[in-house]
C-alpha positions as CSV (number, residue, x, y, z in Angstrom):
1,M,20.7,112.3,124.6
2,R,18.8,110.1,122.0
3,I,21.9,108.0,121.4
4,F,22.4,107.4,125.1
5,L,18.7,106.4,125.5
6,A,19.0,104.0,122.4
7,I,22.1,102.4,123.9
8,L,20.5,102.0,127.3
9,L,17.4,100.4,125.8
10,S,19.3,98.0,123.6
11,V,21.4,96.8,126.5
12,W,18.4,96.4,128.7
13,F,16.4,94.4,126.0
14,S,19.3,92.2,125.0
15,S,20.2,91.3,128.6
16,A,16.5,90.4,129.2
17,A,16.5,88.2,126.1
18,L,19.7,86.4,127.1
19,A,18.5,85.9,130.6
20,S,15.3,84.3,129.4
21,G,17.2,81.8,127.3
22,G,16.1,83.3,124.0
23,G,19.6,84.4,122.9
24,G,21.8,82.5,120.6
25,G,21.3,79.2,118.9
26,A,20.7,78.6,115.2
27,S,17.1,77.4,115.6
28,G,16.1,79.7,118.4
29,S,14.0,76.9,119.9
30,G,16.1,76.6,123.1
31,S,16.0,72.9,122.9
32,G,19.6,72.3,123.9
33,N,22.0,69.7,122.6
34,R,19.9,66.6,122.0
35,F,23.0,64.3,121.6
36,V,24.1,65.3,125.1
37,T,20.7,64.5,126.4
38,L,20.5,61.2,124.5
39,F,23.8,59.9,125.9
40,N,23.6,61.0,129.5
41,L,25.9,58.7,131.3
42,S,24.6,59.3,134.8
43,G,22.6,56.7,136.6
44,D,23.0,52.9,136.7
45,A,26.5,52.4,135.2
46,E,28.7,50.4,137.5
47,D,31.8,52.1,139.0
48,E,34.2,49.7,137.3
49,D,32.7,50.3,133.9
50,S,32.6,54.1,134.3
51,A,36.2,54.1,135.4
52,E,37.2,52.2,132.2
53,E,35.0,54.5,130.2
54,E,36.7,57.6,131.7
55,E,40.1,56.0,131.0
56,M,39.2,55.3,127.4
57,A,37.8,58.8,126.9
58,A,41.0,60.4,128.2
59,N,43.1,58.5,125.8
60,P,44.2,60.7,122.8
61,R,44.1,57.7,120.5
62,V,40.4,57.3,121.1
63,F,37.6,58.9,119.0
64,T,33.9,58.5,119.3
65,L,31.6,57.7,116.5
66,P,28.3,59.7,116.4
67,A,25.2,57.7,117.3
68,V,25.0,54.5,115.4
69,V,21.4,53.5,114.8
70,A,20.6,49.8,114.8
71,P,17.1,48.6,114.0
72,L,15.6,46.1,116.4
73,S,13.4,43.3,115.1
74,V,11.9,40.0,116.0
75,E,11.1,37.5,113.2
76,G,11.6,40.1,110.6
77,R,9.2,42.6,112.2
78,L,10.6,46.0,113.2
79,T,10.2,46.6,117.0
80,G,12.3,49.7,117.5
81,Y,15.7,51.3,117.2
82,A,18.8,51.3,119.4
83,Y,21.0,54.4,119.4
84,V,24.5,53.5,120.4
85,R,27.8,55.4,121.0
86,V,30.9,53.5,119.8
87,R,34.4,54.4,121.0
88,V,37.3,53.4,118.8
89,R,40.9,53.2,120.0
90,A,43.3,53.4,117.1
91,A,46.3,51.1,117.1
92,D,49.8,52.5,117.7
93,G,51.3,53.9,114.5
94,Q,47.9,54.9,113.0
95,N,47.0,58.5,112.2
96,V,44.0,59.1,114.4
97,W,43.1,62.4,112.7
98,D,42.8,60.7,109.3
99,M,40.6,58.0,110.9
100,Q,38.4,60.6,112.5
101,E,38.0,62.5,109.2
102,R,36.5,59.3,107.7
103,T,34.1,58.5,110.5
104,H,31.1,59.3,108.5
105,F,32.0,56.6,106.0
106,A,32.6,54.1,108.8
107,L,29.3,55.1,110.5
108,D,27.5,54.4,107.2
109,A,29.1,51.0,106.9
110,M,28.1,50.2,110.5
111,V,24.5,51.2,110.0
112,R,24.3,49.2,106.8
113,A,25.7,46.1,108.6
114,A,23.1,46.6,111.4
115,S,20.4,46.7,108.8
116,R,21.6,43.5,107.1
117,I,22.4,41.5,110.3
118,P,19.7,41.4,113.0
119,L,21.6,42.7,116.1
120,S,18.6,42.6,118.5
121,N,18.1,40.2,121.3
122,A,15.6,37.3,121.1
123,D,12.5,39.2,121.9
124,G,13.5,42.3,119.9
125,S,13.4,44.6,123.0
126,G,17.1,45.5,123.0
127,L,20.5,45.2,121.4
128,D,22.6,42.1,121.7
129,L,25.8,43.9,122.8
130,E,28.2,41.0,122.2
131,L,26.9,40.4,118.7
132,A,26.9,44.1,117.9
133,T,30.5,44.5,119.1
134,R,31.7,41.6,117.0
135,V,29.9,42.8,113.9
136,W,30.9,46.4,114.2
137,E,34.5,45.5,115.0
138,S,34.6,43.4,111.8
139,V,33.1,46.3,109.8
140,L,35.6,48.8,111.2
141,R,38.6,46.5,110.6
142,D,37.4,46.0,107.0
143,Y,37.1,49.7,106.5
144,Y,40.2,51.1,108.3
145,G,42.4,48.0,107.9
146,A,42.9,44.9,110.0
147,S,45.7,46.4,112.1
148,A,44.3,49.9,112.4
149,I,41.9,49.2,115.3
150,A,43.2,48.3,118.8
151,E,39.8,48.2,120.5
152,I,36.2,49.2,120.2
153,R,33.8,49.7,123.0
154,V,30.0,49.8,122.4
155,G,28.2,51.9,125.0
156,T,24.9,51.3,126.6
157,P,22.2,51.7,124.0
158,D,19.3,54.1,124.2
159,T,16.3,52.2,122.9
160,L,13.2,53.6,121.3
161,M,10.5,51.0,120.9
162,L,7.7,51.4,118.3
163,R,4.1,51.1,119.3
164,R,2.5,47.8,118.8
């Protein structure tokens, strides 16, 4: 009888903990996946751009770099940071898996380039997407090889401005 009562109580307590959101997770904070929250694509994206984005995401030769952090500045003064998702389409004949395994090195090179070359717009309130795309494409071609990259696409940045 004691064993039956112990099993019944443990099932009841564990189901209550899971239903309240307290079960699982390494930290136990219940904060969810912050990267998914950071890069929520719903909202003001145009239909044409989202269709191209979906097409690129469905391509097996495409991999996504983790959030690239680019400092924003005006006249050498730090104004904030832009967090950007970059998708890379490997050229035909390239081993996508090998390229993906080395993304942390490519990401480091991209962050270093963003720190050396100011990629912010004139007033320091956002990222100059055209300049960032040119700079990061050059960095990725230098790292992976000139013919290894077919296309890169820089997503809409999530900007965090510092207090003035």
